[in-house]
C-alpha positions in Angstrom: 69.8 76.3 81.8 72.2 76.0 84.5 69.3 76.5 86.9 67.5 73.2 85.2 70.6 71.3 85.5 71.3 71.9 89.0 67.9 71.3 89.8 68.2 68.2 88.2 71.4 67.5 90.0 70.2 68.0 93.2 67.0 65.6 92.9 69.2 63.1 91.6 71.9 63.5 94.4 69.4 63.0 97.0 66.8 60.6 95.7 69.9 58.4 94.1 71.7 58.4 97.7 68.4 57.7 99.8 67.8 54.6 97.0 71.0 53.4 97.5 70.8 53.2 101.1 67.6 51.2 101.0 65.5 53.8 100.9 61.7 53.4 98.9 60.9 56.5 96.8 57.0 56.1 97.2 57.2 56.6 101.0 58.4 60.2 99.9 55.2 60.9 98.5 52.9 62.7 100.8 51.0 65.0 99.2 49.4 66.3 102.5 52.6 67.4 103.8 53.4 69.0 100.7 50.1 70.8 100.9 50.9 72.3 104.3 54.3 73.1 103.4 53.8 74.9 100.1 50.7 76.3 100.8 51.6 77.8 104.0 54.7 78.9 102.3 53.0 80.7 99.6 50.4 82.3 102.0 53.3 83.7 103.9 54.8 85.3 100.5 51.3 86.7 99.8 51.2 88.2 103.1 54.4 89.7 103.5 54.7 91.3 100.0 52.5 94.0 98.1 50.9 92.7 95.0 53.3 94.6 92.6 56.2 92.7 94.4 54.4 89.6 93.8 53.6 90.1 89.9 57.3 91.8 89.6 58.4 88.3 91.3 56.4 86.1 88.9 57.8 88.0 85.9 61.3 87.8 86.8 61.3 84.0 87.6 61.4 82.6 84.3 64.6 85.1 83.8 66.2 83.2 86.6 65.2 80.0 85.6 65.6 80.0 81.9 68.5 82.8 81.7 69.0 86.6 82.0 67.6 88.6 79.0 70.7 90.6 79.0 73.6 89.0 76.9 76.5 90.6 74.7 74.0 91.1 71.9 72.0 93.3 74.0 74.9 95.3 75.2 76.1 95.6 71.5 72.8 97.4 70.7 72.7 99.5 73.6 76.3 100.7 72.9 75.4 101.3 69.2 72.4 103.2 70.4 74.3 105.4 72.5 76.7 106.3 69.8 74.3 106.7 67.2 72.3 109.4 69.7 75.4 111.2 70.8 76.8 111.1 67.1 73.8 112.8 66.3 74.0 115.5 68.9 77.5 116.2 68.1 76.8 116.9 64.4 73.4 118.5 64.9 73.5 119.8 68.5 71.5 118.2 71.4 68.3 119.8 70.7 68.2 117.4 67.6 67.8 114.5 69.3 64.7 115.9 71.4 62.2 114.3 69.1 64.1 110.9 69.1 63.9 111.0 73.0 60.1 112.1 73.1 58.6 109.1 70.9 61.4 106.5 70.9 59.1 104.2 68.9 58.9 106.3 66.4 62.5 107.0 66.3 64.8 106.0 63.4 67.4 106.1 65.9 65.6 103.6 68.6 63.8 101.6 65.9 67.0 100.4 64.5 67.2 98.4 68.1 63.9 96.9 68.5 65.1 94.6 71.4 66.2 97.7 73.3 62.5 98.9 72.6 60.9 96.3 74.4 62.7 97.0 77.5 60.5 99.9 78.9 62.6 100.7 82.1 66.0 100.7 80.2 64.2 103.2 77.3 62.8 105.3 80.3 66.0 105.6 82.3 67.7 106.5 78.6 65.3 109.2 77.8 64.6 110.8 81.1 68.2 111.4 81.5 69.1 112.6 78.0 66.1 114.9 78.4 67.6 116.6 81.4 70.7 116.7 79.4 68.8 118.6 76.5 66.9 121.1 78.8 69.3 121.9 81.6 72.7 123.2 82.5 73.8 121.0 84.7 77.6 120.5 85.4 78.9 116.8 84.6 79.4 115.9 88.4 75.6 116.9 89.3 74.4 114.9 86.2 76.5 111.9 87.5 75.2 112.3 91.2 71.6 112.4 90.0 71.9 109.2 87.7 74.0 107.4 90.4 71.2 107.9 92.9 68.6 106.7 90.4 70.5 103.5 89.8 70.6 102.9 93.6 66.8 103.0 93.5 66.8 100.9 90.7 69.0 98.2 91.7 66.9 98.4 95.2 63.9 97.7 93.3 65.2 95.1 91.1 66.4 93.5 94.3 63.3 93.1 95.8 62.0 89.9 94.2 65.4 88.2 95.2 64.9 89.1 99.0 61.0 88.1 98.9 62.1 84.5 97.6 64.7 84.2 100.3 62.5 85.1 103.0 60.2 82.1 101.7 63.4 80.1 101.8 63.9 80.9 105.4 60.8 80.1 106.2 60.3 76.6 104.4 62.0 74.6 107.5 59.7 76.2 110.1 56.8 75.2 107.9 58.4 71.7 107.6 58.5 71.4 111.4 54.6 72.7 111.6 53.9 69.7 109.2 56.0 67.3 111.1 54.3 68.5 114.3 50.7 67.8 112.7 52.0 64.4 111.7 53.0 63.5 115.1 49.8 64.7 116.4 48.1 62.2 114.0 50.3 59.5 115.3 49.5 60.1 118.8 45.8 59.4 117.8 46.9 56.0 116.5 48.4 54.7 119.8 47.3 51.3 120.2 47.0 50.6 116.8 48.9 48.3 114.7 53.0 48.9 114.8 52.8 49.3 111.1 50.6 51.9 110.8 52.6 54.2 113.6 55.8 53.6 111.6 54.2 55.1 108.5 52.5 57.8 110.3 56.0 58.9 112.2 57.7 58.2 108.4 55.1 60.6 107.0 55.7 63.4 109.8 59.4 63.0 109.4 59.1 63.7 105.6 57.7 67.0 106.4 60.9 68.1 108.1 63.0 66.6 105.4 61.0 68.5 102.5 61.0 72.0 104.1 64.7 71.9 104.7 65.3 70.0 101.1 63.1 72.9 99.3 64.7 75.8 101.1 68.3 74.6 100.9 68.1 72.9 97.5 65.6 75.0 95.3 64.1 78.3 96.8 67.5 79.5 98.4 69.6 79.2 95.3 66.9 80.8 93.2 66.9 83.9 95.7 70.5 83.9 94.9 70.0 83.5 91.1 67.4 86.4 91.1 69.9 88.6 92.7 72.6 88.2 89.9 70.0 88.9 87.4 69.3 92.1 88.9 73.2 92.6 89.2 73.2 92.0 85.2 70.4 94.3 84.4 71.8 97.2 86.4 74.8 97.1 84.3 72.8 98.4 81.4 72.1 101.5 83.7 75.8 102.0 84.6 76.8 101.6 80.9 74.2 104.4 80.2 75.2 106.4 83.1 79.0 106.2 82.1 78.2 107.2 78.4 76.2 110.2 79.4 78.5 111.4 81.9 81.6 111.2 79.3 79.5 113.1 77.1 78.4 115.7 79.1 82.3 116.2 79.9 82.9 116.8 76.2 84.2 113.5 75.0 83.5 112.4 71.4 80.9 109.4 70.7 83.6 107.2 70.5 85.4 107.6 73.5 82.0 108.1 75.4 80.7 104.7 74.3 84.2 103.0 75.3 83.5 104.4 78.6 80.6 102.7 78.6 81.9 99.1 77.4 84.5 99.3 80.3 81.6 99.3 82.7 80.5 95.5 81.6 81.4 92.5 82.9 84.0 90.5 80.9 81.9 87.6 80.4 79.2 89.7 78.3 81.7 92.6 77.4 82.0 93.1 73.4 85.6 93.5 72.5 86.7 96.9 70.9 86.9 95.4 67.3 83.4 93.6 68.0 81.7 97.1 69.0 83.6 99.2 66.3 82.5 96.5 63.5 78.9 96.6 65.0 78.7 100.5 64.8 80.2 100.5 61.2 77.6 97.9 60.1 74.6 100.3 61.3 
């Protein structure tokens, strides 16, 4: 929502100031310049990235525009699921959760939280590390180091769309200059013609530079920053799981393990102790 509000504020501020200074909005409409700038930028984006990253960027852009999928309710569900898993393991033994982690979609524990089941990345991360806990005798510090290494890899992968979009933002001013130079070439071809035609041609060329810079710093650059924030918000889910697993491997009861996990969350999305307790009891 804030992205859309910011988009409107940026557009109205620049367009409004331009009109107040006596500018004519119709002059800014130069489709040929837009095709050169944004077409070249998109082509460069395809050249510099793999198909997987292109698809991943397309999937993650809606989250940046309309808001991240992570919120307090999802965190509550994750903490509730962690409590359910470790509570069952403490009462019936670690091997009792083997069936749950092998087929989460058919597990009575996991199906209580359908929103989490939709996130394959989170479910795979959780079940893989629980599987290691149930099938190995690794020390707690070894488990922590292994999970930390995976989180680092996940963060790098989740941040790649942000880097890809940032590179586009870096290139847009240059493509604006390309459009402007081509406009000047066209203007030179019109030398000797009516002064009005020359003025319009020069104006169209300058609009190319304006559009490249305006799009880079007004929209695409901020979008890359927002994608980075979304990645940071999502990685908190992984850190939350890590904290609970490490605490459990150190012998702490489920209540304390979940509390360790809750403490890793940012204050804006972190449920309170009483909210978490009530959520667990309601399940």
